[in-house]
N, C-alpha and C positions, 0 to 999 in steps of 0.2 A: 578550677578554671571554669568560667561560665561564658556562654556565647555573647557576642556583642554586635553592635550594628555593623553593617557592611562597610561603612565609610572608615571605621577603625581598622578593618582588615587592610584597606587600601593605603591607609597611613603607615601601617606596618610594612607593607610592600615597598612604599616609597623609601622608608629608612633602609630596608635590606638592599634595595636596588642601588641606592646612593652609595652604600658601603661597597658593594660589588663594583660599581662604576669606578670608585677610587682605586680599588685593587687592580682592575684592568688598565686604568689610566696610567698607573705608575710603572707599568711595563714599557710604556712608550714615551711618557712625558719627559724623561731624562735625555732622550735621543738628541734633540736639537740643542740641548744645553751642554753636550759633551765638550765641544771646543772651548767654551768659557770655563768649564770645570777644569779641563786640562791645563789651561793657562794659569788659573788662580791657585790651584793646588799642586802645580808642577808635576803632573802625571807623566810617566813615560807612555809612549804611544801603545806599547803592548799591554800595559796595565789598564788603560782607559776603558777597554771593553768590559772590564770586571765591575764597573759601576752598574752595568746592566746584568751581567752574568751572576753576580752575587745575589741579586734579587731572584732571578730565575732558578738558581741552584737550590736555595732554601725553600722557595715556594713550591717547586716541583717535588722536592725530596720529602717534605713533611705533610703534603696534602692528604695522603691516605691515612696517616696517623691522626691528623686533625679531624678528618671526617668520622673516624671511629671513636675518638675521644668525645666528639659532640654527642654521639649516640649514648655513650656510657656515662659521661659526666654532666651532660645537660647542654642543649643546643644554645640556649640564650647565654648561659655562663661562658661557653667557648667563644661565642660571638663577641661578647663584651671584653673578654680577655684579649682576643685577637685585635679588636679595634683600638683598645688602649695601647697595646704593644706597638701597633702600626703607627699610632700618633706619636708616641714617645720616640720611636726610631726615626720618624720623619724630622722631629725637632732636633735630635742629635745629628742627623745628616746635614741639616741646614747650617748648623754651627761647626761642622767639621773643618779642621784646619790642615789636615794631612790626608794623603790618599788612603792610608790605612784606616783612619777614622771613618771616612766616607764609605769605603767598601764594607766595613763592619756594620755601619748603620743600615746600609742597603740589605745586607744579609738578614739583619734583625727585622727589617720591613717585610722581607719575604716570609720569615717565620710567622709574623703577625698575620699576613695575608693567608697563610696555609691554615691557620686556626679559624680565621674569620670567614673565608669564602665557602667551604663546604657546610659550615654551620648555618650560614645565611641561606644557601639554596635548600638545605633540608628543612629550615623553618618555613620557607615558601610552600613546600610540599605538605607540611602538617597544618598550616593555616588555611590553605585553600583546598577544597574538596576536588578529587580527581574528576576530570571532565572539562566542560566548557569554562568553568570558573578558573580552574588551574591553568588551562591553556591561555586564557586572557592574561593571567598574572605572569606566566612564563613568556608571553609575548613582550611584556614590559621588560622582563629579565633579559630576553634575547636582544632587544633593542639596546639595552645598556651594555651588555657584554660585547656586542658587535661594534658599537660606535665608540666604545671607550678608547680603543687604539687610535682612531682618527682624531678624536677630540684631544687626546693626550698630546699629539704632535702639534695641534693648533695652540692649545693652552701653553705648552712648553715654549713655543716660539714667542708668544706674547709676553709671558713672564720673564723669559731670558732677556728679551729686547728691552722691556720697560722697567723691570724691577731687579734683575740679577738672577743668576742660576739658583741661588739659595731658595728662592721662592717656589721653584718646582717641587721642593720638599716641604717648605713651611705651609703651603696651601692645604696640605692634608691635616694639619693640626686642629684647626677649628672644626673641620668636618668630623674628625675622630671624637672630639670632645662632645659635640652635639649628639653624635650617635650613641656614645656611652651613656649620656644623660637620659636620652629618650628610650633606650632599649628596655629598661624595667617597666615602663608604662605601656609600651606598645606591643612587646613580644611575649609569647608564652614560653614557659619553661617546659621542656619535654625531654625525656630520656628513656632509655631501655631500663625499666624498673627492675627487671629480673637479673641484671648483670651484677655479679659480685666479685669477679676476678678480671685482672687486666693482663693481657698477653705481652709480657715484657720482652721475651725472646723474639716474638714475632714483630713487635714494634721496632726493636733495634735492627733486625735484619732487613725489614722492608724499607725503613727510613735510610739506613746506610746504603742499601742497594740502589734505591731510587736517586739519592743525592749523588752517589758516585757515577751513576749512569748519566744524569744530567750534566755533571762536571765533564765527563768524558766527551759527551756530544758537543758542548759549547766550546771546548778547548781543542777539538779534533782538527779544526782548520789550521790553527797555529802550530800544533804539535805534528800534524801529518796523519792522515787516515791509516797509513801503514806503519806508523811509528811504534816502537816498543811501548811507549806510554799509552797510546790509544788502545792497542790490542790488549795489553796487560790489564789496564784499568777496566776496559770493557768486559774482559773475561771475569775479573773479580766481581764486578757489579752483577753480572748474570749469575755467578755462583751464589752470591748473597741472596738474590731473588729466588733462586732454586731452593736454597736452604729455608727461606721464608715459607715457600709452598709446603715443604716437608714438615716444618714446625706446625703450620696451621692444620695439617691433616691429623696430627697427633695431639693437638692442644684441646683441653676440655672447655676452654673459653677463648676460641680463636679471634684474632683481630679481624680476619676475613675468613668466613666459613667456606671451605672448599668441599664439594662443588657449590653448595649453598646458593648464594645469589646468582652464581653463574649458570645454574640450571635454567634460569630465565633466558631463553635464546636471544631475545631482544637486547638484554643488558650486555651480553657478550658481544653481539654484533654492533651495537651502537658505540661501545667503547673503542672497538677496532676502527670503525668508521671515523670516530672523532680524531684519531691520530692524523688522518689525512686531511680532514677539515682544517685542523690547526696548522698543519704543515703548509697548506696553501695560503691560509690567512696571514700568518706571521710573516712569511716571505713577501707577500704582496705589499704590506705596509713598509717593510724594510727597503725593498728595492725601488718602490715609488719615491720614497724620501730621497734616496741617493740619486736617482735619475733627475729629480727636480733641482737638487742643490748642486750636484757635481757636473751635470751635463747642461741643463737649461740655465744654471746660474742663479736660481732663486735664493734669496736670503731666508733665514729661519722663519720669519714672520710670514712672508709670502708663501712659503712651502706649507706652513700650518693652515693658512686661510684656504689654500687650494684643496684641503681635505674636507671642507665644509659640505660640499655636495655628497661625498661618500658617506659621511656621518649621518647627514639628513636622510639619505636614501635608505640606509640600514634601519633607522628608526621607523620610517614609514612602512617599509616592507615587512619588518618584524611584527608590526601591528596587524597587517594584512595576513601574515603567516599564521597568527594565532587563530584567526577566523577560518582560514583554509584547513588548518589541522583539525579543528572541530568538525568541519564539513566532510573532509576526505580521508582523515587519518594521518598519522605522522610519517608513514613510509613514503607515499607518493610526493608529499610536499618536500621532504628532505632530499629525495632523488632529484626533483626539479631544481631545488636550490643549488645543489652541487653542480649540476650541468650548466646552470646560468653562471655560477662562479667560474667554472672552467672556461666558458665563453668569454667572460670579462678578462681573464688572464691571457687567453689567446689573443685578444684584441691588444692588451698591453704588450704582447710580444712583438708588436709591429712598431714600437716606439723608434724614433729616429733622432740622430744627433742635433738636427735643427728643427725639431718638432715644435708644435704649438700646444697650448693648454687645452683648447677645445677638442682637437682631434686626438691627441695622444694621452690626455689625462681625464678630461671631464666625461666624455662618452663611455669609455671603458670603466671608469669609476662607478657611474650610475648603473651599468649592467651588473658589475660585480657586487654592488651594494644590494641590489634586489636579490641576487643569489645568496649572499651571506645572511640577509634577514630571513630568507626562506629556509636556510640550512640550520641556523642557530636555534630557532624556536622549536621545530620538531625534534631536533637532536636532544635538547634539554628535556622536552616532554617525554621522549622515549627513554631517556636515561633514568627516570624515576617512576616510569609507568609500571604498575603491578608490583612495586616494592612494598614490603611490609613497613609500617610506620617505624618500628624499632631499628630498621636498617636504612632509614632515609639518609642519615649522615654518611654511611658507608657508600651508598649509591652516588651521593653528591661528591664525595672525595674521589671516587673512581673516575667520574667523567671529567672532573677538573684535572686529575693526574694525567689522564689520557691526552687532554689538550696541551698540557705543559710539555709532556714528553714528545708529543707530535710536533709542537712548535719548535722545540730545541733541535730535534732531529732534522726537520725540514729545513730550518734556517742554516744549520751546519752543512747539510748536503748542497743546498742551492748556492750558498756563498762560495763553496769550493768549486762548483760548476761555473759560476759567474766569473770568479777570479781566474780560473784556468783559461776560459775563453778569452777574457780581456788580455791576459798575458800573451796568448798565441797571436791575437790580432795586432797587438802593439809591436811584437817582435817582427811582424811582417812589414813594419814601416808605416802603419796607419797612425793618425793622430789619436791622442789619448781619449777625447770625447767619443770618437768613433769606436775605439776599442772597448771602452766602458759600456757604451750602448749595446754593442753586440753581446757582451757578457750579461747585461740585464735581459736582453731578448731571450737568451738561452735559459736563464733562470725562470722567467715568466712561463716559457713553454713547458718546462718540467713541472713547475707549480700547477699548471693546468692539468698535466698528467696526474698529479696527486689528487686533484679534485675529481677527475674522471674515475680514478681507481676507488676513491671513497664512494662514488655513486654506484659502482659495480658491487662493492662490498655491501652497501646498504640494500641493494636489490636481492643479493644472494643470502645474506646472513640475518637480516631483520625479518621477524615473523610478520607476514602479511595478515595472518589471522589476528595476531595481537593488535596490529594497527586498526583493523576493522572493528574489533571488539572495543578498543578505546574510542573510536569514532562513535559507535552506537551508544556507549555509556555516556560519552560527553553530550550527545544530543538528548539523552534522557535526563542528564543532570544527576547521575548516581554518585554514590560514595561520599560519606561524610568526612569532614576534616576535624582535627583537634581544635577546639575553640580557643580563642584569644582571651586573655584576662581583661576584665573591665577596668 
């Protein structure tokens, strides 16, 4: 591999960011299409949620394995395999004629995303040198990751309204094809050259444990938090993850070296903080969508367009966050972002049954957008800061896994809280829009609590010294990256 001009680096980033954008997009783009999908494929109401859950389940369950495979087998190779699988699964999903076919295609999409996403982030870390250059690249990455959910709702509404629900899946196919064709020309191949063994037992236990944990969380509302299913499957998933830790401690070529990467205090702290960042983010998108459509009466297209300021705000603030992270370090910017996100969610907790767009959606959206942009960029910078190049895929898989688990857990908890409050208010004789609004208010309030807890954890667990050292190194422009092939 030989160094190339800076503009080729940024072309590589554009490709990687586009791929990540599609991965994030597909977690939300299907939401507004669910009613149409249910009618066309004759879904039962209880099975309809699995159009989303099947994607979340395999994505969250296989992320850690995908990240380590990228380190061992080659990051570009895994990126290409993931994007091809994602595109094929999207094509199969668009042609699905039964609910089983669509759910299976969505699960396959999640598997492709689990291979693609950590490989893409680890490629960013090896293409761009640590410091100001990488912070700028991760500013783009943070803007993409943060805005993908909002743009997904917008694009989903437009495609469903104008072309049919199938196109929320078909839209991925040309993007995947272009990505697969450009990858060999723009992306370097890098791997841990010293690796000769693959930890099969560790791979099985962690993938089974994470998949089962995500399944338990996403199905907990329907089965009941105190049900035999939830408690039993939760205990089994934790047992598998405990077995994984035991296997890794005795393996000569562990999938995740314990304590290894977790000796870096910031890595441990940022992954725990990421759980709460994702818990507040996922729930915010979910409940805003329901409030607009079920209380204010917006159709899918209007609801999607209403997300434009939120998406734009995240993109702008993420660019600013990359500059602030270089100037002040990742810790203070992350804490500030989480506190602003909490403020936006507290503002959302004041929504009313006869609310207006400007007062109840626009202003709190803009505040939360600034917070999310400020949170995503330093969180991603910290997640790969100080990590050896041969563990870049592992670090990328860890932060993605933390976000997926946090999102699934947060949404499951807040949906239960919102539904419980709505049921109580409705039983007291209030109109359904009033009852639903009070449920959403309660969920937004608890979501703000998640963001505040994330800020506290970031203050306590993330190393201030590491943040300062990163800031100083970024300002000096130190640390070389792996060059990109010409």
